[in-house]
N, C-alpha and C positions, 0 to 999 in steps of 0.2 A: 429313291429316298424312302426311309422307313415310314410305315403307316403311322400317322399322328392324329387320327380323327378324334381320339379320346383325350388329347392333350390341348390345353389352352395355350395358344402361341402368342406371346407378346413379342413384337419385333423390337426387342430392346436388349442392350448389353448392360453389364453390371460391373462396377468397381467396388470391391468389398474389403473391409479390414476385419481380421480376426484377432482379437486381443486375448492375451493370456488371462486365465481366471483371476490371477493375483491383481490385475489392473482394476477389477471391479470392487467397489466398497460393499460392505455388508449393509442390508441383508440381500442385496442383489447377487453377490457372489454365491451365497448359499442357494439361491434360486437356480442359478445356472448350473451349479454342481449337481443338483437334483435333476434338473432338466436333461442334462447330458446322459443320465442313466436311463432315461425313458426309451423304451423300444419303439414307441409309436410317434416319434418326432415328425411333424409335418414337413413337407417339401415346399419349394418355392412355387410349385404349381398349386398347392393348397392356398398359399397366400393370394395368388391371382384369382382363384375361384371365389374366395371371400370378398375380395375387392370388387369383382364384377357383380357378385350377388347384391352388394350395397347399392348398385345403380338401378336395380329393378324396381324398388318401391317408388311410390309417388307421394311426395317428392323424393328424389334420389338422395342417398346419403353420400355426400361429397368426400367426407373424411371419416374414418371409423370413430365411433363415440369413445372407445377406450383404446389405450395403447396396447400393442401386441406384447404378449409375454413369451413369444417364440424367438428362435434364433437358429442360425446355422452353426454347426459344431464340427471341429476337426482337431486333430492332434498334430503338434509340431515338435519333433524330437522328444516325444513322450509327455509334452505339456499340453493340457487341455486349453484350446482357444475357442472363443465365442464371438460370433458376429450377430448381435441383436437385430431383429428386423426393423423395429421402430416404424412400423407401418403408418401410424397416425402422423408422426412428424414428417415422414417422407411424402405422405399424401398432401399435407398442407403446402409443402414446398413445391410439389408437382403442380398443384392447383394454380399457383402463381405463374408457373411457366406456360400453362395452357393458353393464357391470354395472347401470347406471342406465336403459338403454334397452330391454333385453330381459328378459322373465320368466325366472326361474331355470331352469325345465325346458327352455325353448327354448335358452337359452345353453349349458346343459350338453349338449344334444343336438348342437349345432353345434361347440362347443369344450369338450371334457370338462375338468373342474376341474384334472386333473393337467397338461394341456397349458397351461392358463392360468397355473397356478402356475409352471411352468418358464419360460414367457415372461416373467413378472413378475420372477423371479429374474435372468434374463439381462439384463433392462432395468436393474435396480438395479445390477448389476455394471458394465454399460456406462456408466451415469451417473457412477459414481465416477471413471471415466477421462475422461469428456466432460461435465463439469458445466455448461458454457455452451452446449451444443448446443440448437439450435432449428430447427424446420422452416421451409421457405420457402413451404409450402402449408398452408392451413387448410381443413378440410372440414366442411360442415354437411349433415345428411341431412334430406330432406323440407322444407327451408326455406332462405331466405336470412335470416340474422339481421339484425334491423333496424339494429343498430349498424354493420354492414358498409356500409349505404347512406349513412351519415354521411360516409364517406371519399370519395364520388364525387359528381358532379353530373349532372343530366339531359343537359347538353350533351355529356358524354363517353359517352353511351349509344350502343352499336353493336348494331344488330339486323339480322340477315340471315335472312329466312324460308326461304331455300333451303339455307343452310349451305354447307359445302364437302365435297369428296370425291366418291366415286362416287355415281351417281344413287340406287342402292338403299340406300346408307348415309347419304345426306345427311340432315341434321336441322337445324332452326333453330339459330341462334347468337344469344344475348343476353349481352352483356358490357359492362363499363365498364373503361376504362383511364385512369389518372391519375398524374401525377408524385408521387413520394414527398413532396416539400415541400408539395404541395397537400393530400394526404391527412392529413399531420400537422397542418396548419393547421386543417383542418375538424374534426379530432378535438378540438383545443384549444378552438375556438370552441363546438363542440357541448357539450363538457363544462361550460364556463362557464355556458351557458344552462340546461342540464338541472339542474345543481347549484343554480342560483339559483331555479329554479321548481318542481322536483320533489323528492320524498324519494328517498333512496338506494334503488335497486332494480336489477332485472336489466339495464335499459337502460344505466344509469350504470356498473354494474359491468362489463358487457360492453364498453362503449366504453373504459373504463380499461384493460382487459386487452388489447384490440386496439391501443390507443395505445402501451402498453409494448412490445408485440411489434414494432410498426413502428420503434421507436427502435433496435432491434437491427441495422438494415440501413443500407446506404450511402445518404446523402441524395439521390443521383442515381438511385435505383432507380425502377422502374415498378411500380405497384400495379394488379392486375387482379382485378375481381370478375366471375366467370363463373357463369352459371346452370347450366352443366353439364347433367346429366341431367334437371333440372327442366323443360327445354323439352318433355319428353315427357309431363309431367303437366298443364301448362297448355294449354288449347285454343288453337289458332292465333290466333283473334281476340283472346283475352285476353292472349296473349303479346305481340302487336303493340301492344296498348294499355297494357301494363304500364310505368308510369313511377313505380315505387316510390321511386326516389331523389329524384324531384321531390316526392313526397308527404312523405317524411321531412324534406327541406329546408324544405318549407312548414310542417310542424308545428313544427319547431324555431324557424323565423322567427316564427311566431305566438306561441309561448311567450315569445320574446325581447321581443315587442311587447305582451305582456300580453293577447293575444286568445285566451282559452281556447276560445271557440266555434270559431274557425278551426282551432285545434290539434286539437280534437275531431273536426272534419270530416275533416281529413287522416288522423288515426288510424283513423277509420271506414272510409275508402277502403282503407287497408292491410289492415285486418281482413277486409273483404269480399273483397278480391282473393286473400288467402292461405287463406281458409276451405276452398276446394275442395281445396287441397293437404293441409291437415290432415285433412280428411274421408277422403281416399284413404289416408293413412297409417294411420288408425284401421281402415280396411277391410282392411288387410294385416297 
């Protein structure tokens, strides 16, 4: 595995939406147009460093005081597309999820109750002024939610075992990119099959939630599923052979055809592949 000592490694995956520049109103559109021309745009590692630095003061800063003016930028068929970080909004949302993820003594040690309470009050006041706000990025720690794989296909899989960047910082990259129209179509088809064959449960509820989120964006957006820091958890051989999107698609197709045995086999492959990640999470 490449040396990663100088890299901050969050064991998290990301679901991102890149919207065309035309989807943003002025003056934000102008800001992103100028931002895209900058040669020194920060990376997601820079965002992580800033977030971790906020935890060092006493008391720690649970959520950035100001919203980020940074974004990920790419081109799709010659059209500039932008995925704003919205670090402050995502920080507020992640803070709410920590209550269910960390034992109370650990959570209190990292973020004292008074700090969390202040952040919650700030978020509630902000929401009254911004009721329709939504993030362009979703994050999942120690996993890639199975419902995310419904959005993409194995043909859209991009794997680079050497990654990009400086030699000592290089790490594998595993991601999928798909047009928004395709992602929405797959969500609709997947939901029909799951509702016809399974009881309501986490997979159906999660896919419904993701589908509603996707509807908030421009139809010509780009959807990206990025393994992020999980590339450091999965051994190189397993990462190269990871075709989870294909297994999810095979499972849904088998359910549609009434082949429970084939659906069970696909699900079994997914469980086996992600067991090592779950075991490492439990060890930490």
